TIKETOR-125553 format. One record per atom (N, C-alpha, C, O): atom name; x, y, z. Coordinates in steps of 0.1 Angstrom, whole numbers. Layout:
residues N
  finu     px     py     pz
    CA      X      Y      Z
...
END
This chain:
residues 200
  finu     px     py     pz
     N    -32    104    -77
    CA    -22    113    -80
     C     -9    111    -71
     O    -10    112    -59
     N      2    108    -77
    CA     14    105    -70
     C     21    118    -66
     O     18    129    -71
     N     30    117    -56
    CA     38    129    -52
     C     46    134    -63
     O     48    146    -65
     N     52    125    -71
    CA     60    129    -83
     C     52    137    -93
     O     57    147    -98
     N     39    133    -95
    CA     31    141   -104
     C     29    155    -99
     O     29    165   -106
     N     26    156    -85
    CA     25    169    -79
     C     37    178    -81
     O     36    190    -83
     N     49    172    -78
    CA     61    179    -79
     C     65    183    -93
     O     71    194    -95
     N     60    175   -103
    CA     63    179   -117
     C     54    189   -123
     O     56    195   -133
     N     42    191   -116
    CA     32    200   -121
     C     37    215   -120
     O     44    219   -111
     N     32    223   -130
    CA     35    237   -130
     C     25    245   -122
     O     28    256   -118
     N     14    239   -119
    CA      4    245   -111
     C     -4    235   -103
     O     -5    223   -108
     N    -10    238    -92
    CA    -19    229    -84
     C    -32    237    -82
     O    -32    248    -76
     N    -43    231    -86
    CA    -56    236    -83
     C    -63    227    -73
     O    -64    215    -75
     N    -69    233    -63
    CA    -76    225    -52
     C    -90    229    -52
     O    -94    240    -50
     N    -99    219    -54
    CA   -113    220    -51
     C   -116    213    -38
     O   -115    201    -37
     N   -119    221    -28
    CA   -121    215    -15
     C   -136    213    -11
     O   -144    223    -13
     N   -139    202     -6
    CA   -153    199     -1
     C   -163    201    -12
     O   -173    208    -10
     N   -161    195    -24
    CA   -170    196    -35
     C   -183    188    -33
     O   -182    176    -30
     N   -195    194    -34
    CA   -207    187    -32
     C   -215    185    -44
     O   -225    177    -44
     N   -211    191    -56
    CA   -219    189    -68
     C   -209    190    -80
     O   -199    197    -80
     N   -213    183    -91
    CA   -205    183   -103
     C   -204    197   -109
     O   -194    200   -115
     N   -214    205   -108
    CA   -214    218   -114
     C   -202    226   -110
     O   -197    234   -118
     N   -198    225    -98
    CA   -187    232    -92
     C   -174    230   -101
     O   -167    240   -104
     N   -171    218   -104
    CA   -159    215   -112
     C   -161    215   -127
     O   -152    217   -134
     N   -173    212   -131
    CA   -175    211   -146
     C   -173    225   -152
     O   -168    225   -164
     N   -177    235   -146
    CA   -176    249   -152
     C   -162    255   -152
     O   -159    264   -159
     N   -153    249   -144
    CA   -140    255   -143
     C   -129    244   -143
     O   -118    247   -137
     N   -131    233   -149
    CA   -121    223   -150
     C   -111    227   -160
     O   -114    229   -172
     N    -98    228   -157
    CA    -88    233   -166
     C    -86    224   -178
     O    -86    212   -177
     N    -83    230   -190
    CA    -80    223   -202
     C    -66    219   -203
     O    -62    210   -209
     N    -57    227   -196
    CA    -43    225   -196
     C    -39    212   -189
     O    -45    209   -179
     N    -29    205   -194
    CA    -25    193   -188
     C    -11    194   -181
     O     -5    184   -178
     N     -7    207   -179
    CA      6    209   -173
     C      6    211   -158
     O     16    214   -151
     N     -6    208   -152
    CA     -7    210   -137
     C    -14    198   -131
     O    -16    188   -137
     N    -17    200   -118
    CA    -23    189   -111
     C    -36    195   -104
     O    -36    206   -100
     N    -46    186   -102
    CA    -58    190    -96
     C    -61    181    -84
     O    -60    168    -86
     N    -64    187    -73
    CA    -67    179    -61
     C    -82    182    -57
     O    -85    194    -55
     N    -90    172    -56
    CA   -104    174    -52
     C   -107    166    -39
     O   -104    154    -38
     N   -113    173    -30
    CA   -118    166    -18
     C   -133    167    -18
     O   -139    177    -21
     N   -139    155    -15
    CA   -154    154    -16
     C   -158    143     -7
     O   -151    133     -4
     N   -171    143     -3
    CA   -177    131      4
     C   -186    123     -6
     O   -192    113     -2
     N   -187    128    -18
    CA   -195    121    -28
     C   -187    112    -36
     O   -178    116    -44
     N   -190     99    -36
    CA   -183     89    -43
     C   -184     90    -58
     O   -174     87    -65
     N   -195     96    -63
    CA   -196     98    -78
     C   -187    109    -82
     O   -180    107    -93
     N   -186    120    -75
    CA   -177    131    -79
     C   -163    126    -79
     O   -155    130    -87
     N   -160    117    -69
    CA   -146    112    -68
     C   -141    103    -79
     O   -130     99    -80
     N   -150    100    -89
    CA   -146     91   -100
     C   -145     98   -113
     O   -137     93   -121
     N   -152    108   -116
    CA   -152    115   -129
     C   -151    130   -127
     O   -158    136   -118
     N   -143    137   -134
    CA   -132    132   -144
     C   -119    129   -137
     O   -109    130   -144
     N   -119    126   -125
    CA   -107    124   -117
     C   -100    110   -121
     O   -107    100   -122
     N    -87    110   -122
    CA    -80     98   -126
     C    -78     88   -114
     O    -79     76   -116
     N    -75     94   -103
    CA    -72     85    -91
     C    -78     90    -79
     O    -77    101    -75
     N    -84     81    -71
    CA    -91     85    -59
     C    -85     78    -47
     O    -79     67    -48
     N    -86     84    -36
    CA    -81     79    -23
     C    -91     81    -13
     O    -95     92     -9
     N    -97     70     -7
    CA   -107     72      4
     C   -100     74     17
     O    -91     66     21
     N   -104     84     24
    CA    -98     87     37
     C   -108     82     48
     O   -119     88     49
     N   -104     72     55
    CA   -112     67     65
     C   -109     72     79
     O    -99     79     81
     N   -118     69     89
    CA   -115     74    102
     C   -103     66    108
     O   -100     55    103
     N    -96     71    118
    CA    -85     65    125
     C    -90     53    133
     O   -101     53    138
     N    -82     43    134
    CA    -83     33    144
     C    -81     40    157
     O    -74     50    158
     N    -85     34    169
    CA    -84     41    181
     C    -69     43    185
     O    -66     54    190
     N    -60     34    182
    CA    -46     36    185
     C    -40     47    177
     O    -33     55    182
     N    -44     47    164
    CA    -39     58    155
     C    -45     71    159
     O    -37     81    159
     N    -57     72    163
    CA    -64     84    167
     C    -57     90    180
     O    -54    102    181
     N    -54     81    189
    CA    -47     85    202
     C    -33     90    199
     O    -29    101    204
     N    -26     83    190
    CA    -13     88    186
     C    -13    101    179
     O     -5    110    181
     N    -23    103    171
    CA    -25    116    164
     C    -28    127    174
     O    -22    138    173
     N    -36    125    184
    CA    -39    135    194
     C    -27    139    202
     O    -24    151    204
     N    -19    129    205
    CA     -6    132    212
     C      4    139    204
     O     11    148    208
     N      4    136    191
    CA     13    143    181
     C      9    157    179
     O     17    166    179
     N     -4    159    179
    CA     -9    173    177
     C     -9    181    189
     O    -11    194    189
     N     -6    175    201
    CA     -4    182    213
     C     10    180    219
     O     11    173    229
     N     20    185    212
    CA     34    182    216
     C     38    186    230
     O     48    181    235
     N     30    195    236
    CA     34    199    250
     C     30    189    260
     O     35    189    271
     N     22    179    256
    CA     17    169    266
     C     29    159    267
     O     34    154    257
     N     32    155    280
    CA     42    145    282
     C     36    131    280
     O     24    129    283
     N     45    122    275
    CA     40    109    272
     C     40    101    285
     O     49     93    287
     N     29    103    293
    CA     28     95    305
     C     16     85    303
     O      8     87    294
     N     16     74    310
    CA      6     64    308
     C     -8     69    309
     O    -17     65    302
     N    -10     78    319
    CA    -24     83    321
     C    -28     92    309
     O    -40     93    305
     N    -18     99    304
    CA    -21    108    292
     C    -25     99    280
     O    -34    103    272
     N    -17     89    278
    CA    -19     80    266
     C    -33     73    268
     O    -40     72    258
     N    -36     69    280
    CA    -49     62    282
     C    -61     72    279
     O    -71     69    273
     N    -59     85    284
    CA    -69     95    282
     C    -71     98    267
     O    -82    100    262
     N    -59     98    260
    CA    -60    101    245
     C    -67     90    238
     O    -74     92    228
     N    -65     77    243
    CA    -73     66    237
     C    -88     68    239
     O    -96     66    230
     N    -92     72    251
    CA   -106     73    254
     C   -112     85    246
     O   -123     84    241
     N   -104     96    244
    CA   -109    107    236
     C   -111    103    222
     O   -121    107    215
     N   -101     96    216
    CA   -101     92    202
     C   -113     83    200
     O   -120     84    190
     N   -116     75    210
    CA   -128     66    209
     C   -141     74    209
     O   -150     71    201
     N   -142     84    218
    CA   -154     92    219
     C   -156    100    207
     O   -168    102    203
     N   -146    104    200
    CA   -147    112    188
     C   -148    103    175
     O   -147    109    164
     N   -149     90    177
    CA   -151     81    166
     C   -139     81    156
     O   -141     76    145
     N   -127     85    160
    CA   -116     84    152
     C   -116     94    140
     O   -108     93    131
     N   -125    104    140
    CA   -126    113    129
     C   -115    123    129
     O   -114    131    139
     N   -107    124    119
    CA    -95    132    119
     C    -98    147    122
     O    -91    153    130
     N   -109    153    116
    CA   -112    167    118
     C   -115    169    133
     O   -111    179    138
     N   -123    160    138
    CA   -127    162    152
     C   -115    161    162
     O   -114    169    171
     N   -106    151    159
    CA    -94    150    167
     C    -85    162    166
     O    -80    167    176
     N    -84    167    154
    CA    -75    178    152
     C    -80    191    158
     O    -73    198    165
     N    -94    193    157
    CA    -99    205    163
     C    -99    204    179
     O    -96    214    185
     N   -101    192    184
    CA   -101    191    199
     C    -86    192    204
     O    -84    198    215
     N    -77    187    196
    CA    -63    189    200
     C    -59    204    200
     O    -51    208    208
     N    -64    211    190
    CA    -61    226    190
     C    -67    232    203
     O    -60    241    208
     N    -79    228    207
    CA    -84    234    220
     C    -76    230    232
     O    -74    238    241
     N    -71    217    232
    CA    -62    213    243
     C    -50    222    243
     O    -46    226    254
     N    -44    224    232
    CA    -32    233    232
     C    -35    247    236
     O    -28    253    244
     N    -46    253    231
    CA    -50    267    233
     C    -52    269    248
     O    -50    280    253
     N    -58    259    255
    CA    -61    260    269
     C    -51    253    278
     O    -53    253    291
     N    -41    248    273
    CA    -30    241    281
     C    -36    230    290
     O    -32    229    301
     N    -46    223    284
    CA    -52    211    292
     C    -42    200    291
     O    -35    198    281
     N    -43    191    301
    CA    -38    177    299
     C    -49    170    292
     O    -60    174    291
     N    -45    158    286
    CA    -56    150    280
     C    -66    146    290
     O    -78    146    287
     N    -62    143    302
    CA    -72    139    313
     C    -81    151    316
     O    -93    149    318
     N    -75    163    317
    CA    -84    174    320
     C    -94    177    309
     O   -105    180    311
     N    -89    176    297
    CA    -98    178    285
     C   -109    167    286
     O   -121    170    283
     N   -106    155    288
    CA   -116    144    289
     C   -126    147    299
     O   -138    145    296
     N   -122    152    311
    CA   -132    156    321
     C   -141    167    316
     O   -153    167    318
     N   -135    177    310
    CA   -143    188    304
     C   -153    183    293
     O   -164    188    292
     N   -148    174    285
    CA   -156    169    274
     C   -168    161    279
     O   -178    161    273
     N   -165    154    290
    CA   -176    146    296
     C   -188    155    300
     O   -199    152    300
     N   -184    167    305
    CA   -194    176    310
     C   -200    185    299
     O   -212    188    300
     N   -191    190    290
    CA   -196    200    281
     C   -193    197    266
     O   -189    205    258
     N   -196    184    262
    CA   -192    180    248
     C   -199    189    238
     O   -192    193    228
     N   -212    192    240
    CA   -219    201    230
     C   -213    215    229
     O   -212    220    218
     N   -209    220    240
    CA   -204    234    240
     C   -190    234    234
     O   -186    243    227
     N   -182    223    236
    CA   -169    222    230
     C   -170    220    215
     O   -161    225    208
     N   -180    214    211
    CA   -182    212    196
     C   -184    226    189
     O   -182    227    177
     N   -189    235    197
    CA   -192    249    191
     C   -180    258    192
     O   -180    269    186
     N   -170    254    200
    CA   -158    263    202
     C   -151    265    189
     O   -148    256    181
     N   -147    278    186
    CA   -140    282    174
     C   -126    286    178
     O   -117    287    170
     N   -124    289    191
    CA   -110    294    195
     C   -101    282    196
     O   -104    271    199
     N    -88    285    193
    CA    -78    275    193
     C    -76    267    180
     O    -67    260    179
     N    -85    270    170
    CA    -83    263    158
     C    -70    268    151
     O    -67    280    151
     N    -62    259    146
    CA    -48    263    142
     C    -47    270    128
     O    -37    276    125
     N    -58    270    120
    CA    -57    277    107
     C    -64    290    108
     O    -75    291    111
     N    -56    301    104
    CA    -61    314    104
     C    -73    315     94
     O    -71    310     82
     N    -83    322     97
    CA    -94    323     88
     C   -104    312     88
     O   -115    313     82
     N   -101    301     96
    CA   -111    290     97
     C   -120    293    109
     O   -116    293    120
     N   -132    296    105
    CA   -142    302    116
     C   -152    292    120
     O   -162    296    126
     N   -151    279    117
    CA   -161    270    120
     C   -158    261    132
     O   -147    257    134
     N   -168    258    140
    CA   -167    249    151
     C   -170    235    145
     O   -175    234    134
     N   -168    225    153
    CA   -171    211    149
     C   -186    209    146
     O   -189    201    137
     N   -194    216    153
    CA   -209    214    151
     C   -213    219    137
     O   -222    214    131
     N   -205    230    132
    CA   -208    235    119
     C   -206    225    108
     O   -213    224     99
     N   -195    217    110
    CA   -192    206    101
     C   -203    196    100
     O   -207    192     89
     N   -209    192    112
    CA   -220    183    112
     C   -232    189    105
     O   -239    182     97
     N   -235    201    108
    CA   -247    208    103
     C   -246    209     87
     O   -256    206     81
     N   -234    212     82
    CA   -233    213     68
     C   -235    199     62
     O   -241    198     51
     N   -229    189     68
    CA   -231    175     63
     C   -246    171     62
     O   -250    165     52
     N   -253    174     73
    CA   -267    169     74
     C   -276    178     65
     O   -286    173     60
     N   -272    191     63
    CA   -281    199     55
     C   -281    196     40
     O   -290    199     33
     N   -270    189     36
    CA   -269    185     22
     C   -277    172     19
     O   -278    168      7
     N   -282    165     29
    CA   -289    152     27
     C   -303    155     22
     O   -310    164     27
     N   -307    146     13
    CA   -321    147      8
     C   -330    139     18
     O   -325    134     28
     N   -343    140     16
    CA   -353    133     25
     C   -351    118     26
     O   -352    113     37
     N   -347    112     15
    CA   -345     97     15
     C   -333     94     23
     O   -333     84     31
     N   -322    102     22
    CA   -310     99     29
     C   -313    101     44
     O   -307     94     52
     N   -320    111     47
    CA   -324    114     61
     C   -332    102     67
     O   -330     98     79
     N   -341     97     59
    CA   -349     85     64
     C   -340     73     66
     O   -342     66     76
     N   -331     71     57
    CA   -321     60     59
     C   -313     62     71
     O   -311     52     79
     N   -308     74     73
    CA   -300     77     85
     C   -308     74     98
     O   -303     70    108
     N   -321     78     97
    CA   -330     76    109
     C   -331     61    113
     O   -331     58    124
     N   -331     53    103
    CA   -332     38    105
     C   -318     33    109
     O   -317     25    119
     N   -308     37    102
    CA   -294     32    105
     C   -289     36    119
     O   -280     29    124
     N   -294     47    124
    CA   -289     51    137
     C   -292     42    148
     O   -287     43    159
     N   -301     32    146
    CA   -304     22    156
     C   -295     10    155
     O   -296      1    164
     N   -286     10    145
    CA   -277     -2    143
     C   -263      2    147
     O   -259     13    148
     N   -255     -9    149
    CA   -240     -7    150
     C   -235     -2    137
     O   -241     -5    127
     N   -224      6    137
    CA   -220     13    124
     C   -215      4    114
     O   -214      8    102
     N   -211     -9    117
    CA   -204    -17    107
     C   -213    -29    102
     O   -221    -34    110
     N   -212    -32     90
    CA   -218    -44     84
     C   -234    -44     86
     O   -239    -54     90
     N   -240    -33     82
    CA   -255    -33     83
     C   -260    -39     70
     O   -257    -35     59
     N   -268    -50     72
    CA   -273    -57     60
     C   -283    -49     51
     O   -291    -42     57
     N   -282    -50     38
    CA   -291    -43     29
     C   -305    -47     31
     O   -314    -40     27
     N   -307    -60     36
    CA   -320    -65     37
     C   -329    -57     47
     O   -341    -58     47
     N   -323    -48     55
    CA   -330    -40     64
     C   -340    -32     56
     O   -351    -28     61
     N   -337    -28     44
    CA   -345    -19     35
     C   -353    -27     25
     O   -359    -21     16
     N   -354    -40     27
    CA   -362    -49     18
     C   -374    -53     26
     O   -373    -60     37
     N   -386    -50     22
    CA   -398    -53     29
     C   -406    -63     21
     O   -407    -63      9
     N   -412    -73     28
    CA   -420    -83     21
     C   -434    -77     17
     O   -440    -81      7
     N   -438    -67     25
    CA   -451    -60     21
     C   -448    -45     22
     O   -448    -39     32
     N   -446    -39     10
    CA   -443    -25      9
     C   -454    -16     14
     O   -452     -4     17
     N   -466    -21     14
    CA   -478    -13     18
     C   -477     -9     33
     O   -484      0     38
     N   -469    -17     41
    CA   -468    -15     55
     C   -457     -5     58
     O   -455     -2     70
     N   -449      0     49
    CA   -438      9     51
     C   -444     23     54
     O   -454     27     48
     N   -438     30     63
    CA   -442     44     65
     C   -438     52     52
     O   -430     48     44
     N   -445     63     50
    CA   -443     71     38
     C   -429     76     36
     O   -424     77     25
     N   -421     78     47
    CA   -408     83     46
     C   -398     72     40
     O   -387     75     35
     N   -403     59     40
    CA   -394     48     35
     C   -401     43     22
     O   -397     32     18
     N   -410     50     16
    CA   -417     45      4
     C   -407     43     -8
     O   -409     35    -17
     N   -395     50     -8
    CA   -386     48    -18
     C   -380     34    -19
     O   -374     30    -29
     N   -381     26     -8
    CA   -376     12     -8
     C   -384      3    -18
     O   -379     -7    -21
     N   -395      8    -22
    CA   -403      0    -32
     C   -395      0    -45
     O   -396    -10    -53
     N   -387     10    -48
    CA   -380     11    -61
     C   -366      5    -59
     O   -357     12    -54
     N   -364     -7    -63
    CA   -351    -14    -61
     C   -339     -6    -67
     O   -328     -6    -61
     N   -341     -1    -78
    CA   -330      7    -85
     C   -326     19    -77
     O   -314     22    -77
     N   -335     26    -71
    CA   -332     38    -64
     C   -324     35    -51
     O   -314     42    -48
     N   -328     25    -43
    CA   -321     23    -31
     C   -308     15    -32
     O   -299     15    -24
     N   -307      7    -43
    CA   -294      0    -46
     C   -284     10    -50
     O   -272      6    -53
END
């Protein structure tokens, strides 16, 4: 969906964080005079009945650091601040939501990037639960809630895959990992690997 399409639309309907087709199937507008924006983590939902999709990836470390500094305008652009922002962006995996939420905490508590990094090293789990400092009114979730929602929607097979994949580097994991020469030796949690159609 182009910016011109959005500007020409008489209305804009947003379906945020859609996890199932039923959500949009029952209330998809028949009128063609508006625009619809759907956000989802499901690649299948992102293709039908949507015309155009855009995959949002994590930031590269340089981009993530620049984003942190942009979201924390009170921070002076000093070499040590930029270096700390790079390390924070790396620790948070370049995930935009995580970077945005931690930047909001930095602003709310008037931390420098280096001070926040020190606190994050000590209390990362507690900071993930923090809800104060979030910049959107009515947004009541901590970063840990986002993870919990993501994991709670996974089926047993997806959880089993994640359990195996967690032992690998995140990029370029070969599909052959899930191909066994003798399927009788697989644990029951990975028995779905016998069905080539299901895991492909």
